[in-house]
Every structure is written in structure tokens, then in C-alpha cells.
C-alpha positions in Angstrom: -51.9 71.0 -15.3 -49.1 72.3 -17.7 -46.3 69.9 -18.4 -43.3 70.3 -20.4 -41.4 67.3 -21.9 -37.8 67.4 -23.3 -37.1 64.7 -25.9 -40.8 64.3 -26.6 -40.5 63.0 -30.0 -38.6 60.0 -28.8 -39.7 56.5 -27.8 -40.4 57.2 -24.2 -41.2 60.9 -24.7 -43.7 60.5 -27.5 -45.6 57.8 -25.2 -45.6 60.1 -22.5 -46.8 63.0 -24.5 -49.8 61.1 -25.5 -50.5 59.7 -21.7 -50.3 63.2 -20.5 -52.7 64.7 -23.2 -55.2 61.9 -22.6 -55.0 63.1 -18.8 -55.9 66.5 -20.0 -52.3 68.1 -19.5 -51.5 71.0 -21.6 -48.2 69.9 -23.0 -45.1 71.7 -24.4 -42.5 69.6 -26.1 -38.7 70.5 -26.7 -37.0 68.3 -29.0 -34.3 68.6 -31.9 -36.3 66.7 -34.3 -38.2 68.9 -36.9 -41.9 68.7 -36.8 -41.9 66.9 -40.1 -39.6 64.2 -38.6 -41.6 63.8 -35.3 -43.5 60.8 -36.7 -44.1 59.4 -33.1 -46.4 62.4 -32.4 -48.3 62.2 -35.7 -52.0 63.1 -34.9 -51.0 65.0 -31.8 -49.0 68.1 -33.0 -52.1 70.0 -33.2 -52.9 69.3 -29.7 -49.4 70.2 -28.1 -47.0 73.2 -28.4 -44.0 71.7 -30.2 -40.7 73.5 -30.3 -37.8 72.1 -32.8 -35.0 73.1 -30.3 -31.6 71.4 -29.5 -31.5 72.1 -25.9 -27.8 71.4 -25.5 -26.9 74.1 -27.8 -29.6 76.8 -27.0 -28.8 78.2 -23.7 -31.8 80.8 -23.5 -34.6 78.3 -22.5 -36.4 80.4 -20.0 -39.4 81.5 -22.1 -40.5 77.7 -22.7 -40.7 77.2 -18.9 -43.0 79.9 -18.1 -46.2 78.8 -16.3 -45.2 75.1 -16.4 -46.3 73.0 -13.5 -44.2 69.6 -14.2 -40.9 69.3 -16.2 -40.2 65.8 -17.7 -36.6 65.8 -18.6 -36.2 62.8 -21.1 -33.9 64.4 -23.8 -30.7 62.4 -24.2 -28.9 60.0 -26.6 -29.1 56.5 -25.3 -26.9 54.0 -27.1 -24.1 52.1 -24.9 -22.2 50.9 -27.8 -22.3 54.3 -29.7 -21.3 56.3 -26.8 -17.9 54.5 -26.9 -17.3 56.1 -30.5 -19.0 59.3 -29.7 -18.1 60.4 -26.2 -18.2 64.1 -26.7 -21.4 64.0 -28.5 -23.1 62.0 -25.5 -21.6 64.5 -23.1 -23.1 67.5 -24.9 -26.3 66.1 -25.6 -26.8 64.6 -22.1 -24.8 66.6 -19.6 -24.8 70.0 -21.4 -28.6 69.7 -22.1 -29.1 69.3 -18.3 -27.0 72.2 -17.4 -29.0 74.4 -19.7 -32.4 73.1 -18.2 -31.0 73.8 -14.8 -30.0 77.4 -15.9 -33.5 78.0 -17.3 -35.1 76.8 -13.9 -33.2 79.0 -11.7 -35.6 81.7 -12.5 -39.0 79.8 -12.6 -41.3 78.3 -10.2 -42.4 74.9 -11.0 -43.9 72.0 -8.9 -41.6 69.3 -9.9 -38.9 68.1 -12.3 -39.2 64.3 -13.2 -35.9 63.0 -14.7 -35.4 59.7 -16.4 -32.2 58.4 -15.2 -30.6 55.1 -16.4 -29.9 51.9 -14.2 -26.9 51.5 -16.2 -25.3 53.7 -13.5 -25.2 50.8 -11.4 -22.9 48.7 -13.7 -22.4 45.2 -12.9 -23.4 44.5 -9.3 -22.5 41.4 -7.2 -25.6 41.7 -5.0 -29.0 41.2 -7.0 -31.6 42.5 -7.0 -30.2 46.0 -7.2 -31.7 48.8 -4.8 -31.2 52.5 -5.0 -28.4 52.3 -2.4 -26.1 50.2 -4.6 -22.8 51.5 -5.5 -22.5 53.7 -8.5 -20.2 51.9 -11.2 -21.0 53.0 -14.6 -19.4 50.8 -17.4 -19.7 53.1 -20.4 -19.8 56.8 -21.4 -23.6 56.7 -22.0 -24.0 55.5 -18.2 -21.8 58.3 -17.1 -23.4 61.1 -18.8 -26.7 59.8 -17.4 -25.4 59.6 -13.9 -23.7 62.9 -14.0 -27.1 64.6 -15.2 -28.8 63.0 -12.3 -26.1 64.2 -9.9 -26.4 67.9 -11.3 -30.3 68.0 -10.9 -30.2 66.3 -7.4 -27.7 69.1 -6.3 -29.7 71.9 -8.0 -32.6 70.5 -6.1 -30.8 70.7 -2.8 -29.8 74.2 -3.3 -33.0 75.6 -4.9 -35.5 73.4 -2.9 -37.0 72.5 -6.2 -38.5 69.0 -6.0 -36.5 66.6 -8.4 -37.2 63.0 -8.6 -34.9 60.7 -10.5 -36.4 57.5 -12.0 -33.7 55.0 -13.0 -35.3 53.1 -15.6 -34.3 49.5 -16.3 -34.8 48.1 -19.9 -37.9 49.8 -21.3 -39.7 48.5 -24.3 -42.8 48.8 -26.2 -44.3 50.5 -29.3 -42.5 53.3 -31.1 -39.1 51.8 -30.0 -36.3 53.1 -32.5 -36.3 50.6 -35.3 -34.0 52.8 -37.9 -30.9 53.2 -35.5 -28.0 50.6 -36.1 -27.9 50.7 -32.3 -31.2 49.0 -31.4 -32.2 47.5 -28.1 -32.1 43.8 -27.9 -35.9 43.3 -28.3 -35.8 45.4 -31.5 -33.1 43.5 -33.0 -34.8 40.2 -32.3 -38.1 41.1 -33.6 -36.3 42.5 -36.8 -34.4 39.3 -37.2 -37.7 37.2 -36.7 -39.4 39.3 -39.6 -36.5 38.6 -41.8 -36.6 34.9 -40.9 -32.8 34.8 -39.9 -31.2 33.6 -36.7 -31.4 35.8 -33.5 -27.9 37.2 -32.8 -27.0 36.6 -29.2 -24.0 38.3 -27.7 -22.3 36.1 -25.1 -23.7 32.8 -23.6 -27.3 34.2 -23.5 -27.6 33.6 -19.8 -27.1 37.2 -19.1 -30.2 38.7 -17.7 -32.3 42.0 -18.0 -35.2 43.6 -16.1 -37.5 44.6 -19.1 -40.5 46.8 -18.3 -43.2 47.9 -20.6 -43.6 51.5 -21.6 -47.2 51.7 -20.0 -45.8 50.8 -16.6 -43.2 53.4 -17.0 -45.6 56.0 -17.9 -47.7 55.3 -14.8 -44.8 55.5 -12.7 -43.8 59.0 -14.3 -47.1 60.6 -13.6 -47.6 59.2 -10.2 -44.1 60.6 -9.4 -45.1 64.0 -10.5 -48.0 64.0 -8.3 -46.4 62.4 -5.3 -47.0 64.9 -2.2 -44.0 63.5 -0.2 -40.6 64.1 -1.7 -38.5 61.1 -3.0 -35.3 61.7 -4.7 -34.4 58.5 -6.3 -36.6 55.3 -7.4 -36.0 52.3 -9.6 -38.5 51.8 -12.2 -38.5 48.1 -13.5 -40.6 44.9 -13.5 -38.7 43.5 -10.6 -38.4 40.2 -12.8 -35.4 38.9 -14.4 -35.6 37.6 -17.9 -32.4 35.8 -19.6 -31.6 36.7 -23.0 -32.0 33.0 -24.0 -35.5 33.1 -22.5 -36.4 36.3 -24.4 -35.1 34.9 -27.5 -37.0 31.4 -27.1 -40.3 33.7 -26.8 -39.6 35.0 -30.2 -37.8 32.3 -32.4 -36.1 29.0 -31.9 -33.4 30.0 -34.4 -30.3 31.5 -32.6 -26.7 32.4 -33.5 -24.0 33.1 -30.6 -21.3 35.6 -30.9 -18.4 37.0 -28.6 -19.6 39.3 -25.7 -18.7 42.9 -25.9 -17.0 45.3 -23.6 -19.2 47.5 -21.2 -22.0 45.1 -21.2 -23.6 44.3 -17.8 -24.3 40.7 -17.1 -27.0 40.7 -14.6 -29.6 43.3 -14.0 -32.5 43.0 -11.7 -34.2 45.9 -9.8 -35.3 45.9 -6.2 -38.6 47.9 -6.7 -40.0 47.6 -3.1 -39.4 51.3 -2.3 -41.0 52.5 -5.6 -44.0 50.2 -5.1 -44.6 51.5 -1.7 -43.6 55.3 -2.2 -45.9 55.5 -5.5 -48.5 53.1 -4.6 -47.5 51.3 -7.9 -46.8 48.2 -9.6 -45.9 47.0 -13.0 -48.7 45.1 -14.6 -47.3 43.8 -18.1 -45.3 40.8 -18.1 -42.7 40.2 -20.9 -44.9 37.7 -22.7 -47.8 40.0 -22.6 -45.6 43.0 -23.7 -44.0 41.1 -26.5 -47.7 40.2 -28.0 -48.6 44.0 -27.7 -45.9 44.9 -30.1 -45.8 42.0 -32.6 
């Protein structure tokens, strides 16, 4: 199989590239990071085709999709808080990039495109757990751009008959998470603070919940979605288990400090993954306790 991964040097992307190579896929990566900075792919660059390209700016992408079986479109900027400050940058990197991918695919025959969408499109829901038919209510610019990209891809699929599967990922964590950005995930932040022996900073009362899913479970879902013979448009990918921020903090440290909540933050997030489990013959295997042990 020949697979192309956009954003293949990032957290999820680099783990996916390693996973695909282990499954004997020939892999092409498009990423705006230079080879020298693609540290997540150390040891793999001689086994894949790597192109240092910003797909949001380069409109002529046709040649990279020649003879490709599966496209995994992961490239995106992903920080909720940063997106408030840099709305145009997020639109360009997320929506414009998707439009350029669609343009390239109009003249290519591939088996399937798998898109990593975001559960942030659901916003704050009254009914928990959240199923794929829940109303769309993005609370921040990042969520809006991810949903807009999903909508563009599914509309393209309808017109072109190209199968597109959009996997709405909940809170993914695991090895090679971004530890350098000032806009880190809550698990990154807590582990960094634990290492420095300082109190864990909790925004709000800590009773807000998240549905954390370990990276290996996400990779399994991505590949199963690619190989699925029956066409499915949208699936939730999560653990199906709710974890409060207070509980997460207690697993890491007893030292905590609370701060006022921020705007655009989702209070409760829990996925209904019953359809995903049935359609993909898949289920998450890594608990939050086990996952934290694997990365600490």
C-alpha cells in the first residue's frame, strides 16, 4: 500500500508514519517542517519520501498524489487558545490547506481519504455522551476551521464519489506530544510541572471532564478506517471514558493550584463511540492510568 500523510512530522502524524511503515506501507510525508527539524521522524527519514512543503501555500500538489492509495490528512494548527489571537493564520493553515488538497485530488484516483477532524466542533453539549449526530457548536476559531475543513471534504466526497472518512478525535495524548509550544495540552502541562516540582495549574474548578485517548488506539482506528470496505462518513474516536481534570491531576501530583476559567473552554466532553466500535470492529485498549505510565 502507498500512503500519503500530511503533517507527518507532528505528534499524531509522526506516530502514524511509524505505524504505517511497520505495516509495510510505502509512505510519503508532506510537512512544513524541514527535514532537519523533523525530530519526531528520526531514524525513519531514509525509509520514507519526505517533502518540506507548506500545503496551505503551495497550490500545485498534484505530483505528490500520483499512485497513492490512501491519504491521511492530518496537517493543521491545533491550539484553541492561540487560535483566538491568530485567526487568519489558523484559517490559512487549516482551511486553505484542505482546499489545496481537494484541488490536487480532483485529478487523482485514490482509494480513500482519512481526515483527522476534531471533537471541538461539538462545543458545550447538554447531552452527554456526545454522538455523531449532536449539533455542531464550535466555541473557538480552531474548532471552526477544523469543522469547515471536514465540511469541505465531505462535500467534495459527495460530488466526486471519493470515499472520505472524518474521524472526530477527542483528547489524544501519548509519546512525542509537543512539549516546546507555549500552548500545550493539559497532560503536557501537568507532566512538565511535576518534573519541575511545582503545583499543577488547574483552570476553573477542575470538575470539567475530558475524554482522553492514547495515541496507539487512534492509530488503530485510522488504519481500520482506511481499510473499511463499507463507506462511513463520520466517526468519533475516543476512549468513551470521562476523566475529570482533578482526577487526572491526582494521578500525577498532589500539589495543585486553581485559576479562573478561560473563555472558549468546553466544560464536559465524553464521546459515544458505539458506532465506531461496531463499524470498525475496534475498541480502545489503553486506560488513562496505563497511558500515563507509558509516557512517564
